[in-house]
C-alpha positions in Angstrom: 4.6 10.8 -34.4 7.2 11.3 -31.7 10.5 9.4 -31.7 12.6 8.4 -28.7 16.1 7.2 -29.5 17.8 4.9 -27.0 21.6 4.8 -27.0 22.0 1.1 -26.2 20.2 -1.7 -28.1 20.3 -4.0 -25.0 18.7 -1.2 -23.0 16.0 -0.9 -25.7 15.1 -4.6 -25.2 15.0 -4.1 -21.5 12.8 -1.1 -21.7 10.4 -3.0 -24.0 10.2 -5.9 -21.6 9.5 -9.6 -22.4 7.2 -9.8 -25.4 6.9 -6.0 -25.4 5.1 -6.2 -22.1 6.4 -2.9 -20.7 5.5 -1.0 -23.9 2.0 -2.5 -23.9 1.4 -1.3 -20.4 2.4 2.3 -21.5 0.3 2.0 -24.6 -2.8 1.0 -22.6 -2.3 3.6 -19.9 -1.7 6.6 -22.2 -3.7 5.6 -25.3 -0.6 5.3 -27.5 0.8 3.0 -30.1 4.5 2.4 -29.8 6.5 1.1 -32.7 10.0 -0.4 -32.1 12.7 -0.5 -34.8 16.3 -0.8 -33.9 17.0 1.5 -31.1 14.2 3.9 -31.9 10.8 4.0 -30.3 8.1 5.7 -32.3 5.0 7.0 -30.5 1.7 7.4 -32.3 -1.3 9.1 -30.8 -2.6 12.4 -29.4 0.1 15.0 -28.9 -0.3 15.2 -25.1 -0.1 11.4 -24.9 3.0 11.3 -27.0 4.6 14.0 -24.9 3.8 12.1 -21.7 5.0 8.8 -23.2 8.3 10.3 -24.3 8.9 11.8 -20.9 8.1 8.6 -19.2 10.4 6.5 -21.5 13.2 8.9 -20.8 12.8 8.6 -17.1 12.6 4.8 -17.3 15.8 4.9 -19.4 17.6 7.1 -16.8 16.6 4.7 -14.0 17.8 1.7 -16.0 21.1 3.4 -16.6 21.4 4.0 -12.9 20.9 0.2 -12.3 17.2 0.2 -11.3 15.1 -2.3 -13.3 11.4 -1.7 -13.6 8.8 -4.4 -14.4 5.3 -4.0 -15.9 3.8 -3.4 -12.5 6.1 -0.5 -11.6 5.9 0.9 -15.2 2.1 0.7 -15.2 1.9 2.5 -11.9 4.2 5.2 -13.2 2.3 5.5 -16.5 -0.9 6.0 -14.5 0.7 9.1 -13.0 1.4 10.5 -16.5 -2.1 9.7 -17.9 -3.5 13.2 -17.0 -0.7 14.9 -19.0 1.6 15.7 -16.0 5.2 14.7 -16.0 6.1 13.8 -12.4 9.6 12.7 -11.5 9.1 9.0 -10.9 12.7 8.8 -9.6 11.5 10.7 -6.5 9.6 7.7 -5.3 10.9 4.7 -7.2 14.5 5.3 -6.0 13.5 5.4 -2.3 14.4 1.9 -1.2 12.8 1.1 2.1 14.0 -2.4 2.5 15.7 -5.2 0.5 13.7 -8.4 1.0 15.2 -11.8 1.7 14.8 -12.5 -2.1 16.9 -9.4 -2.8 13.8 -7.5 -4.1 13.9 -3.8 -3.2 10.7 -2.4 -1.7 10.0 1.2 -2.8 7.1 3.5 -3.0 5.3 3.2 -6.4 3.4 6.5 -6.4 3.6 10.0 -5.0 1.0 9.2 -2.3 3.0 6.1 -1.3 6.1 8.3 -1.0 4.2 10.8 1.1 3.0 8.0 3.3 6.5 6.5 3.8 8.0 10.0 4.6 5.2 10.6 7.1 6.0 7.4 8.9 9.7 8.4 9.0 8.9 11.7 10.6 5.8 11.1 12.8 5.0 8.9 15.7 1.4 8.3 14.7 0.3 8.0 11.0 -3.0 7.0 9.4 -3.1 5.5 5.9 -6.7 5.5 4.5 -7.7 4.2 1.1 -8.9 1.2 -1.0 -7.5 -2.3 -1.1 -4.3 -2.7 -3.0 -2.8 0.7 -2.4 0.1 -0.7 -0.3 -1.0 0.8 3.0 -0.3 -2.4 5.1 2.6 -3.7 3.0 4.6 -0.5 3.2 3.9 -0.1 6.9 5.2 -3.6 7.5 8.3 -2.9 5.4 8.9 0.3 7.4 8.5 -1.8 10.6 11.0 -4.4 9.5 13.4 -1.7 8.4 13.1 -0.1 11.9 13.8 -3.4 13.5 16.8 -4.0 11.4 18.1 -0.5 12.2 17.6 -0.9 15.9 15.2 2.0 16.2 12.5 -0.4 17.2 13.0 -3.4 19.5 9.7 -5.0 18.7 7.1 -5.1 15.9 3.4 -5.5 17.0 0.9 -6.2 14.2 -2.8 -6.2 15.2 -6.2 -6.1 13.6 -9.8 -6.5 14.8 -11.5 -9.8 14.4 -15.0 -8.6 14.2 -16.6 -12.0 13.6 -14.3 -14.1 15.8 -16.9 -14.6 18.5 -19.7 -15.4 16.2 -19.2 -16.9 12.7 -15.9 -18.6 13.7 -17.2 -19.9 17.0 -17.8 -23.4 15.5 -14.2 -23.9 14.4 -11.9 -26.1 16.5 -9.0 -24.7 18.5 -8.3 -21.9 20.9 -8.9 -18.2 20.2 -5.5 -17.7 18.5 -6.4 -20.5 16.0 -9.8 -19.1 15.5 -8.7 -15.6 14.6 -5.6 -16.7 12.6 -7.4 -16.2 9.2 -7.8 -12.5 10.1 -4.1 -12.2 10.7 -2.9 -14.1 7.7 -2.3 -11.0 5.5 0.2 -9.8 8.1 2.0 -13.1 8.1 2.1 -13.0 4.3 3.7 -9.5 4.3 6.3 -10.6 6.8 7.2 -13.7 5.0 7.7 -11.7 1.8 10.3 -9.6 3.5 12.1 -11.9 5.9 13.6 -15.4 5.5 11.0 -17.9 6.8 13.3 -19.2 9.5 14.2 -15.7 10.7 10.6 -14.6 10.7 9.5 -17.8 12.7 12.3 -17.1 15.2 11.3 -13.5 15.7 7.7 -14.6 16.3 8.7 -17.4 18.7 10.9 -14.9 20.7 8.2 -12.3 20.7 10.3 -9.8 18.7 7.4 -9.9 16.3 4.0 -10.2 17.8 0.8 -10.7 15.7 -2.3 -10.6 17.8 -6.0 -9.5 17.7 -6.8 -6.0 18.8 -8.5 -7.3 22.0 -5.1 -8.4 23.3 -3.8 -4.8 23.4 -6.2 -3.8 26.2 -4.4 -2.8 29.4 -0.9 -2.8 27.9 1.7 0.0 27.4 3.7 -0.6 24.3 7.2 0.8 24.5 10.1 0.8 22.0 7.8 -0.8 19.5 6.6 -0.3 15.9 2.9 -1.0 16.0 0.6 -1.4 13.1 -3.2 -1.5 13.4 -4.6 -3.0 10.2 -8.2 -3.0 9.0 -9.0 -0.1 11.4 -12.3 0.6 9.8 -13.6 -2.4 11.7 -12.7 -1.0 15.1 -15.3 0.7 17.3 -14.6 4.3 18.5 -13.9 2.8 21.9 -11.4 0.3 20.5 -9.6 3.0 18.5 -9.2 5.2 21.6 -8.0 2.1 23.5 -5.4 1.4 20.9 -4.1 4.9 20.5 -3.6 5.3 24.2 -1.4 2.2 24.4 1.5 4.1 22.8 4.5 4.2 25.1 8.0 5.7 25.2 10.0 5.5 21.9 7.1 3.8 20.0 5.3 4.7 16.9 2.0 3.5 15.4 0.7 3.2 11.9 -3.1 2.8 11.4 -4.5 1.6 8.1 -8.0 1.1 6.9 -10.5 1.4 4.1 -13.7 3.3 5.1 -15.6 1.6 2.2 -15.1 -1.9 3.6 -16.7 -1.6 7.1 -17.8 -5.0 8.3 -19.2 -3.9 11.7 -22.7 -4.9 12.6 -25.5 -2.5 11.5 -25.6 0.5 13.9 -22.0 0.2 15.1 -19.9 3.3 14.4 -16.5 2.9 12.8 -13.5 4.0 15.0 -11.6 5.0 11.8 -14.3 7.4 10.7 -14.6 8.8 14.2 -10.9 9.3 14.7 -10.5 11.0 11.4 -13.0 13.6 12.5 -11.7 13.9 16.1 -7.9 14.1 15.3 -8.0 16.1 12.1 -6.9 19.3 13.9 -3.9 17.5 15.5 -1.0 18.6 13.2 1.4 16.0 14.6 -0.8 13.2 13.3 -1.0 13.0 9.5 -3.8 11.3 7.6 -2.5 10.1 4.2 -5.4 9.5 1.8 -5.0 6.9 -1.0 -7.1 6.5 -4.1 -7.4 4.1 -7.0 -4.4 5.7 -8.8 -2.3 4.2 -6.0 -3.4 0.6 -6.5 -0.4 -1.7 -7.1 -2.2 -5.0 -7.6 -3.5 -6.4 -10.8 -4.6 -3.6 -13.2 -8.2 -4.9 -13.1 -8.3 -3.9 -9.4 -8.4 -0.2 -10.4 -11.3 -0.9 -12.7 -13.1 -2.9 -9.9 -12.7 0.0 -7.5 -14.0 2.5 -10.1 -17.1 0.3 -10.6 -17.8 0.1 -6.9 -17.3 3.9 -6.5 -19.7 4.5 -9.3 -22.3 2.2 -7.6 -21.8 3.9 -4.2 -22.3 7.3 -5.8 -25.6 6.1 -7.4 -26.7 4.6 -4.1 -26.0 8.0 -2.4 -28.0 9.8 -5.2 -31.0 7.5 -4.6 -30.7 7.8 -0.8 -30.1 4.1 -0.4 -28.2 2.7 2.6 -24.4 2.1 2.1 -23.2 -1.3 0.9 -23.2 -3.8 3.7 -26.1 -2.0 5.5 -29.0 -3.3 3.5 
């Protein structure tokens, strides 16, 4: 048994969370049982797990004393970093506030990889974020774009993504092209509306300060003094990727995000994301930040789902079967 004594009883209740929710997250992630009596937390389980759990609780306590409140999602993400017996400093990323949303919610990196990604965006004009769904690639990029707009380092935000089926499966829908491809752009609207007051967001879009458009609309343009995000880049062709990257103008920066396991291009079409990762790997000024399932910040089951799909992909490779979506 390992005991962790907390100085303040109110702080103990806050650390435990509603209905012990925070402690249950730690127990599940580290394979522990945590007892709570008064201001003492008792950890039961393997020695390495107890050591990691005690270190994590101390760091959560330090953050709480500094005024930073963590919920089950943040604690679960941090606990995942301790699960292998390491003791990273979660303050290094959880204290890095990128933006305060319209609902006074701070947006911070939730893992070392997310911190690496944010720092790369701060210091480079072109950054690639590659990894599975739920790792915060798009959300953090949009937060960095809004922060740049607020700081005046960008005069415009341009959010774009390919609509690979817009000319085919959506062709029967009523409306013009913008209305037809709107479902493909909805995740970008959702991220913006989470960070900006709805009226302010709508005004920016109306004025053109924020532009959300399909990738095809970027052809022939030079994008200056803008923060540009290309989302779902795995569904670009190599020619589209080259076209996008050569749009970058003076005082602009671009973030390209994608998941190479979710390619929806027709059979036989090469992915621009896979091609550009090979072509630009030797360009030191362009970092490629790779995410994995440990960076997932959605529902805890998302990590399990990704693990299951990765196992299935590995088995398909072993058998020599075509990748998912190609059979």
